[in-house]
N, C-alpha and C positions, 0 to 999 in steps of 0.2 A: 370413799370413789365415788366418780357419777353413775355409778352401775349398782351400786350399793344395793343388794337385796336381790339382785337375778341372778340364779346360779347357772352360768355359763359352761360351766363344770369341765375348767382346765389345773393345771397348776400354778407355777409362781406370778405368772405376769397375771392370767385372772384374776388372783387373789389380794393383785394390787386395788383393783376396780371394785369388789368384792367384801362386804363383812357380814359379820351372823350368818356362815355358814353352819347351820345348826344340825347333829341328826336329830334321831326320838326320841332322843333323851335327854335331849339338850348338851348335849357336849359337844366342844368345837369340833368341826370335824375337816382334818387338812384336804381332803380328796377321797370319798366315797366311795369312787369306783374302784379301787380293788380289794371292799372291804364286804364283810359278809351280809349279804342282802337282809333288812328287817324286814321291809314292806313290797307291797307290789306299787311303783310308781308308772304312770303312762308316761313316758319319757324316752324321746324318736319314734314316736311310733302312729299312724293315722290313727286319731279316735274317731269312736262311734256315736255318734247322737241320734238323740230322740228331737224331733223337731219340735219348736217352738221356743228357743232359741234366739237372744237378738241376732242378726247378722254379724252386726263388728261392734268396738266398741268405742272406736277414733276413728276416722281419717284426717290425716296430718300430713300438710304440705312439707315437705323440706327439702330449703335452697341452700345454697352456700354464700356465703358472705366472706370477702375479703376481711383479712385481720388488720387491727390497725397498725399492728410492725409486720413489713414486708409483703411478700404478693403471694404468700400461702392464703388458702380459703378455709374458712369452717362451716360446716354443716350446721345450720341450725332448722328449727321449726318455725315457719311463718305461717301457719296458720293449722287450727285443731278443731274439729266435730265431731260434737258437740263439747260445749264448755260446761265443763261441771257441775254445780256451785252446792253449797251446803252439803258440804261434804265434811265427815268428821275426820279429825287429826288423822289417824289410823289411814284412812281411805285416800288424803289427800298425801300421804308420804311414798304411799303404794304409785298414786296417778305419777309423782313426782320422780320417781326411781324410773318409772317406764319411758315416760319423756324425755329423760336424759340419755336415759339409751337408745332411742329410735336412730337417732342421725347419724350414733357410728355404723349399723348396719346396713342404714339409706345410702350411705357412701364410703364402703370400705376399700377404696382406692386410694386412700388418702388424702394429700392435703392442695396437692401443687395440680391446679387446674388454670387451663388458658381458655380461653371464648370458642364455641365452636360457632360452625355455620350453618353444620348440620351432624344432627346423629339421631341415628333408629333408637327407638324405642326397646325399650327391653322388660322382661317381667323378671322377678325373682321373688324369695322370700326368706325369712329368718323363722330361729325361732327363739323362742326367752320363758326361759322357766325357771320359777318364784321359788321361794324357800322350802313351801311346801309340797312342791313338787309338781301340781300346775301350770300349764302351760298356753302362752300366747302367740300366736301367728304375727309373724310382719311380712304382707301379700305388698307387692311393691309393682311400680310401674315409673323408671326413670323417663322421661321425656325433656326436648329440646322446649323452652318456653317460646308460644307461638309469634316470631314474628323477631322478635330480639336477636337472635344471633349470637346470644351470649352462653351461660352457663347452663348446666341441665339442671331438671327439679326431679325431684322425687315422689310422686303420689303413693303413701301409705298405708293400708287397711290394718287397721289391728283386732283380731279379735279371738277369741279360744277355740273358734271352730277349724278344724283342719280340713277342706276341703278347696285343695287347690284350684280345680280347674273350673268350680263353679266362680271364684272370686278373680281368676282370668279373665270370667266374662264379664264380670262387674266394674275391671276395671279398664276392658274395652269402650265401654262405655263411658266410664270418668275421662278417657282420652277425647273419642270421639265430641265429649261436651267441652273439654280445655281446647280443646281449638276451633269454636264458637266463641268460648267466655270462660272464665274461671266460675263466674258468678250462677253460669245454667249447673256445672256441678253439685249445686250445697243443695236444692229441690228434689234431685232424682237421690242424694244419698240418704235425708230424712224419709222421705217415701223408705227406700228400703230397709230401714232403723226402724219403725213402723212395724214392718213387715213379720211376719215370725219364721224363723228358717224353718224349710221344708222336713218333713221324716223323708227316708231314704224310697228315692224312688218316685217323689211327687216333685211337686211345681208350683212356684209361689209368681206372679205377676205381678209387678209394680208399674203405676201409670208414672211417665214424664211428661210435661212439657217442651219441646226445642221450639225455640223462635224460629219462623218461617218455616215449620216441618208440622207442627201441629200437636197435639197428647197422642205418643207411643206407649205401647203394652209393653214392657218386659218383661219376657218368660226365661227364668232359670228353674232348672231343674236338677233335683239332686241326684248320683246316681244312684244308683236301686241297691250295689254293692257296694258296704261300705268302704271295705277294706281297700276298692281300688281312687277311692276319692280324691286321694292327696298328690295321685301320683299319673306320668304320664311316662311311657317307657321308652319314646319314640327317639327322643335325644340317645337313651345310651346305648340305642344299640346302632344308631348313626355313627355314633363317636369310637365306640369298640366292638372286636368282632366277639361273635359268640364264646369263642373259649375265651377270650380275657375277659368279657363278663363273668362269666365260673369262676375265674382265678379269684377276681377280685368279691363274688358273692362267698368263695371261700375264705378269702379273709375275713371277711365280716362276720362269718359264722361264729370264728375263731378267737374271736372276737380282738383283731391285729390293727395296727395304726395303719390306719390310710391318708393317705392326701392325694387328692383329685386337680388339678391343673387345667385350666383354661383360660379363653380372653374372654369369654363372656358371662356376666354374673346367669343369664338364663339358662344358660348349659350347664354350669356349676349346680348352680342349685336345680335342677332338674333329674342331674343325674346321679346326683345325692341322695333325693330322696326315691327314687329310682332303688337304689342298693338297698335301702333302707327299707322298701316295700316289700324286695324280695327274699325279707329274713321271715315274712309272716310264714304262721300262728305267733314267732317270738318277737321281739324288740330289741332293738339296740337300745341298752343301756348305760354308755359310756358318753365323753366329751361328743358330742354332736351340733356342729355350726357349716351351714354347707355353705355358706359365703364371709370367711374372715376378714375381720380388715386388717388393715398394715399395723396397726397399733399392737394386735394381739398375736403379731406371727411366731413370736417364741412359744404358741400354744403346743406348735409340733416338736418342740424339745420333752414334754410331758411322756414318761416314763408310762403310763396308764394311755389303753387302750383309746383311741380317736377317729374319727370319721370329719374331714374338715375338708373346706374347696380354700383356691387360693388360685388369685387371678395370676394369667402368668406372666405380667409387670413384676411380679415380685419371685420371680423361678429361682434368681440365682441367692438371691437373699436365702429363701428357704434351703436351698443344696449348702448354700456355707453354716447352715445351724448343724449343734453336736446334737446328730438326732441318733436313736437307737433304731433298732431293725423297723423299718416300714417299707410299704408296697405305695408308692409314689406312682398315679394313674397319670399319663399326660392324654387331656380329652381331643386335643388339636391332632395329634400325631395320631392317637391310635395306638401310645408305647408305655409300656412301664419302663421308667428312668430310673428307675430303683426298686432293688426287689427283697426279697427273704432268702428266693432261691426254692423255696418248696413246695411253692404254690400248686403246682402240677400234683401233688402227692398228698394233699390236705382230704380231698374226698375218696372214698373209692371208686378204682376207674370205669366199673360198669355199670356203675349210675350215674358217671361222668358221661359215658356216650352215652346214655340213655337222655340225656339232658342234652347234650348237643344233637344229636337224634331228634328228639322231640320239638326243639326251637327249630330246625331247618326245615321239617316238614312240614310243621302247623303254623310257623309262622307268615309262608305262602299265600296263605287262605286268611289271613286277614288283610282287607283292604279300608279298616278305620279303626282309629288311637281306641276308641273300648274294646274292639276285638282283640287288637294286637293287646291290652293290658290286660285281658281274661286270659289270654290264652298264656303268654309269659308269666303270670303269675302261674296259673295252676300246673306249669311245668316244674315248678321251684314248691311249691305246697305237696308236689305227688315227690318229690327227692324227702320231705319230711315225714310224709305219710308212710314210705318204704322205712325209713330209719328211725324213727321212736313214735310213728302208728299206736303202737304198743302202749303204750306209757299207762292207760286206763288200769289196766289189770296190776298193775305193781304200788299205785297209791294208795296205801292206807290211813288213817284217819293222823296219825302222831308222825308217820314216816314214810318217806319214798323206797322200794327195795330199789337200789340203784344196782347193784352185783347182778341178782336175778334178771331185772327188765336187760341189763347187756347181754348177760349170757344167753338171753329166750334168742337171739340173733345167731343165725348157722354161720354168716358170713364172716371169715375172722378179718377184712377189710372194714366191714363196717363198723364190726367191735371196736376195732382200733378206730375209726374215728368218731366212735362214740363215748369210747374212753376218753379223747380230747373234746368234745362238748360237753359233755354231762358236767363241769364244773364254769363252764361258763357264766355267767350272772344271767344273759338272756336264758338257757335253761332253768338256771335254780329258779329262777323270780316266773315262769310255766307253772312248775313243780307246783312252789307252795301256793300260784293262786289257783289252781287245781285241786290243791286239798284243803283251801280253807272255804270252796264252791259251796251252797247249801244244797242247790240242786241241779240235776245235769244238766250243760249245759250242750245245746244242740246247735252248734257253728258250724260253719263253713267248712273248716277242719276237720270238725268230728264229724259230719256227713261225710267229705271225702276218703274219714279211717272209715267206714263204715261200707263206701262202695265201693274199695280196695279190700273188705276183709272179703264183701258178698263174693266179688269177681273169682277171690281164691278157689273160694268153696262151692263154686261150680267146675272151675278146672279139674280140683280134685276129686268130682264126682264123674267127671267124660273118663 
């Protein structure tokens, strides 16, 4: 199949595209999502990078071309930058696999297109996971070609770096130049490619010449807190009430099947990234496709956990699929179209009340998207601090003391939650990573744990 080698991680239909899915022992892996974890992989989580890497691997333009037969169109790459030369055979094969996969995700809407007089631009992203567990992000801006009144095209930046906000700003610059002339885009991208990706909190300045405007200096600043650089929570809370966000979070924490429906590609992309980000310090380990292409809709029949986004034009097809228990979230109406029925009972009630109270009181103070991101993330991090923040005391060199870890909590409801949460892949791999660490890691989560324990000591002394 065209997508050979890219693990989009699903079942039968996806496997018709993918071959050579191998596990670490070289055995054929039909679907690794339900197997015992063997190695830590950064799948479904915003990655943290030191500065210095290339900003991007490719900029590609994907256009719709009419097929020889019928009225259908198919997406094709009509430009790519840079064109790499002198590649070794395996590098050529990898490049070919990547370039074959991109058009499908730039136009997930299907092949039936009519000319458009106007179409507002949309920003969305997708993720491709290679067989070695490495990930590539596709940052997309869909535009209507200036003055043509024809079919939209997509400018897609492929990068190994997960930083949605930063690349959205880059795509703003691409769109601004596209309105002048396509040729104006490429000197800007060349300058960007020659710049090193900034370290957290740092800024890179890119010089760019624009006809009739002269030379501009574009400043691109990377967020100081890397856990929030691939997310913007505004769309999620505009689409769903606080309660419904919490119920979706609960379903994700316990690794259930979740389908998001929305008309706009950008809404799907932003909301799914937001739910995945709420899981910090844990990582969604299963099928994760923010915008599901039409040809892959059968993915929702997968018996293992998934988190996928589907455009509302395919809602009827989705609802007719023979699905197992699933939560279907309509981001347009803000309702659940289908649910398991126990979503309100998955998290301890006292902690649910704390989450809702914190969201309602603190969100009123958030004037910027950055502040909102920080407030929302902290609320859900605090949930994990309270439920699993005592984990370091129960990690031994060769084992994790699961039963004592659970029994250390006095609340019966939290113990009940832990009984369901401990077997999840995200928790198991988190503990596995903690066991193999050679030095103590003082990350954001560990700092929050220390702050919580210190506040408990102070209260005990009073």
